[in-house]
N, C-alpha and C positions, 0 to 999 in steps of 0.2 A: 144272862148270868148276873147275879148280884155282885155289887162292888166288893163285898166281903170275900166272896168266892174268888173274884179276880185277884185280890191282894194275896190270898193264900197261894193261888197258882203261881203268881209272879215271884213271891218269896221262895217257894219250893224250887222253881226252875233256876232262879238266881243261885241258890245254894247248890243245886245239882251241877250247874255250869262251873262254878268255882271248884267244887269237889272233883269234877271230872278233869279239870285242868291240872289240879295239884296231883291227882292220881297218875295222870299221863306223864307228867314231868318226873314223877318218882319211878315209873315203870319203864319208860322208853329210854334205853341207854343212850347217853350222849358221849360221843367220841371227841375229846378235845383235840384241836389242831393247834399246835404251838408253833408260831412263826417268830423267830428272834428278830426283834425290832428295837433299835436304839430309841428309847423314849426319854424326852427331856422333861424332867419333873419340876425344874425350877427350884428355888430355895425352899427349905422346909419352913412352914409358917403355920402357927396354931390356928389362924383364921382363914387358911387356904387362899391367901392372896398371892400365890406364886404365879398364877396365870390370870389373864383378863376375865375369862369365863368363871373361874373359881371365885374371883373377887366379887363380881356382880351377883353371882349366885348366893354368896354369903350375905351380901347386903339385902337381897330380896328375902332370904330366909329369916334374917334378923328382923326385918320390917314386918313380915307376916306374923311374927310373934309380938310385934309392937315394942320390941326392945331397941328403941332408937339410939340409946347410948352405945349399944353394941354396933348398930348399923353405922354410926358415925365413924367407927374404926376403919370403914372402907372408903372414907372420903378424905381427900387431900385438903386439909384445912389450913395450909400454910399460905401466907402472903395474900390473904383475902382483903378486899376493900373493908374499911372500918364498919360501914353500915351492914355489911354481910357478916363480918366476924362477930359483931355484937349479938347476933341471933343465937350463936352457939351450935355445937355439933348436933345435939339432940333435935333442935328445931329444924336445922337444915336437912337432916336425914328424914325427918317426918315430911317436910315439904317436898323433897325430892321423890320420896315414895308416893306421895299424893300425885305429883305430876306424872310419874311413870305409870301409875295405876289407871289414870284417866286417859293418857295419850298413847300408851304402848301395850301391845299384847305380847305374850311370851315368844311367839313365833318371829317377832320383829328383831329380837336380839341375835346378832350374828358375830359376836366377839369370839376371838380365837381361844383355843384351849392350850396354846403353846406359851411357854414362859417368855418366848421372844416376840410374841404378838403376831399379828397378821402381816405377812410379807407381800409386797407388791401393791399396796393400797395407796401409795403416793404420800403417806404420812411418815413422820420421823419414826425411827425404830422404837422409840420410847413411848409412842402414842398409838392407840387403837380407837377407831370409832365405835362408840357404844350403841347409839341409836340416834335417829333424826326425829326431832319433835316438830310437828307441823303446827305453826302458830298463825295468828292473823297477819303478822309482818313477814311471814315466809318460814322456810325451814331453818330450824336451829339444831345443829349437831351437838351431841354430848360425847365426851371422850373418856376413855380409860387411859391412865398414864403410869408409867413405871417411875417410882419415886424411891429415894433411899429410906430404908427402915431404921437406920441409926446404928447398925452393927456391921456395916460393910456390905449388906445384902440389899438388893432392890426388889420391891414388891409392887403390885399393881393396885391402884386406887382410882376412884372417880377423880378426874383432874380438877385442880383448884380453879382452872379457867371455867370448867363446867359448873362447879359448885357456885361460883360467883354469879352465874345466870339463874340459879334456882329461885331466889325471891321474885324476880321478874316473871319467870314462868309460872310460879305459884299464883301470882296475882291474876294472870290470865286464866288459869285453870281452877281458880278457887270457886267455891260454891256460892250461890245466892245467900243473902243475909239470913233468911229463915232456916236454911240448911245449916249454916255455920252456928246459929244459936242452938239448934238441936244437937249438933255435934259437940259443942262445948258443954251441954247439959248432961251428957252421958260420959261415963269414964272412958278414957282413951283405949284401954285394953279390953273393954267389953266387946266380945265378938263371938261368932259362931261360923265354923267352916271357913275361916279366914276373912270373913266379911264383918265389918264393924256393926255394932248394934244399931246405931242411928241409921245406917244404910238399910238394915233389915226392916226397920219401922217404915221407912219410905217405900221400899219395894213392896212390902205387904200391903201398905195403904193404897198404892197405885193399882196393885193386882185386884184387891177387893173392890176398889172403885170401878174397875173395868168390868166386873162381873155383871151388873145390871145391863150394861151396854151390850155385851155379847149375848146375854140371855135374851134380851129384847130382840136382837137381830135374829136369833134362832127361832123365837116364837113367830116373828114376822115371816120368816122363810117358810115355816110350817103352814101359816095361813094362806100364803101365796101358792105353794106348790103341792099341798096335800090337804086332806080333810079328815075329821075324826071318823067318818064313815068307812074309810079305807082300812083294810086289815093291817097294812104296813105302818099306819099312823103312829101307834104306840111305840113301835121299835124305832121309827125315824125320830120321834120326839126324844127318846132316851139318848139316841146318838148325838143329836144336835145340842141338847141341853146338858149333856154329860161331857164326853171327851172333847167335842168341838169347842165348847165354852172353856174347858180347862186348858186346851191348847192355846186359845187366844190369851188367857190370863198368863200362861207361862211365857208367851212371846212378849207381852207387855213387861213382865218382871225382868226378862232378859235384857230388853232394851233399856230399862231404867237402871239396872245394875251396871250396864256398860257405860251409861252416861255418868253415873256416880263414880265409877272406877272400881276395879277388882284387883286385889293383890295377887301375887304369884300363886299362893296356895289356893285361893278362890278360883283363879283361872284354870288350874289343873282340875279342880272338882267340876267346874262348869263344862270343861272339855269332855268329861266323861258322859254328860248328857243323860244322867240316870232318870230324872223326872220326865224329860222329853221322851225317852225310850218307853217308859211305862205308859205315858199318855198315847203314844202312837200305837202301842200294842192294844190298848183299850179301844182306840178309834177303829183299828182294823177288825177287832172282834165285833164291834157294833155294826160295821159294814157287812161282816159275814152274817150276822143275825138278820140284817135288813134284806140281804139277797136271799137268805133261806126262807124268810117269811113270804117274800114275793113269789119265789118259785113254788113253795108249798101251796099257796093259794091258786097259782096258775095250774099246777098239775092236778089238784083236786077238782078244779073246774073242768078240766079235760077228762075227768073220770079215771085218773091214774093214781089212786091212793097209795099203791105200792111204791111207785117212783117218788111220791111225795115223802114217804117215810124214809127213803134213802137220803134225803137232804139232811137229816139230823146227824147221822154218823159222818157224812161228808163235811158238814160244817165244823164238827168237833175236830176232824183231821186238819182242816184248814187253820183252825185256831191254834192247834198244837204246833203246826208248822210256823205260823206267824210268831208265836211265843219263842220257839227255838231260834229263829233268825234274829228276833229282838234281843235275846240273851247273848247270842254270839256277837252281835253288833256292840252291845254294851261291854262285853268282855274285851273286845278289840280296843274300845275306847280307853279302858283302864290299863291297857298294856299287856293283856294276856295273849300268849301265842295261840292264835286261832287254829293254825295248822295242827298243833298237838291235840287240841280239843276235837277237831274234826276227825283226826285219826282214831281217837278213842271212841267217838260216837260211831264211826264206821265199823270198827271191830265189835262194839257192843251191839249195833244194829244187826250185823250178820249173825252173831250168836243168838240174838233174840228171834230172828227169822227162822233159824234152824230149830229152835226149841218150840216154835209156835206154828209148825207146818200144818197140823190138822186144823187149828182154829182159822188159819189163813185160807185153807181150802173151803171151809164152811163159809167164810166171809165172801169169797169169790162166788160161791154158789148162791148166796143171798143176793149178791150184786146182780147175778144173771136173772134171778126171779124178779127183782124189782125193775130192772131195765127192760128186759125182753118180755116180761109178763106172760110166760107160758101158762100160768095159772092165775086166775083172778078171784077176788072175793065174790062168792055166789056160785062158783063153778061146782058142778057135781063131779066128784072124783072117787076113785077107788085106789086104796093103798093096801096091797095084799088082799086080805079078806074083809077089810074095812071099807065101807061105802058111806059117803057123807058129803055135805056141802061145806065149802071153804068159808069160814066165818071171818078169819083175820090172818094176815101174813105179817109176822113180827120180825 
């Protein structure tokens, strides 16, 4: 199957999967269960700093938009050492975001969503551990701290004790000089999907540089384990030089972006694994084509052309199943309720099976003809008053 056809199939099924999920959520009645619970909301705050989690989430959101002046509102900038205070809130927020993006993944944040913070952690009531940064000198904990807002209410911010450590952490997690020069040469807010433009240039550069390496390895594998005289050689070549090479390039790009650091928004997008899912579907489709070509050659060599023809619809069925599982996996990654989608597909599949009873019977009859071979090409047969030789079984 050509790459253009593959893209059309993927886009179609991605759209069908999302549509099925939305339709199911609209049609399946949801019975709400209301349990009265006393919820501590904390003080009302325009920046959602009433809880430790709300505060750090606000910082990450502002940083993902490169609004470091806003992000500085989530830092406790009081009583800082002079050399740190001179950097200003904007630069300290930028440096902290840089350290967090390189050293921390979203799953590492375990801060509380309670205005009182996490209880029983051995810390004072006004302090919560944000995350532990692993450095060359050992683990460095960063904290959230409850501080006065100035109107009698207390809110949560990144503690000034942690902010004071930011410049030192930034020095350890800073980029090499050539990356810093590239970063300074590009506007700070130039980004795509939450990743800065200079990082995109580096990631794409490394991915393109890895292409001849993976392509050369694929060609070497072909020379060692196959030959152009074999029927499966063209299919194997397409599989190795297509999805396998692309998979290697994606792995390189993923490793590079992890080293450069990805912000909260970029991490969410990366967790969806959209490109990786497409490449794996492409890879399994190529493997299905490889198996089909091998089996067709084998069956034709055994004098079973009917069974060989059966490999075509079976391969198509396997491809559709792989595509379906790939789409469901992708939908699960982006947060769609898969149970709802499966329920919708189950009802739709049952209705389709009832509507296609006769074609399914014909298909099972064809399956019997191909597998059991009661009639073969060249047989002399009579059907009613018609007598003739079987020329082809389609």
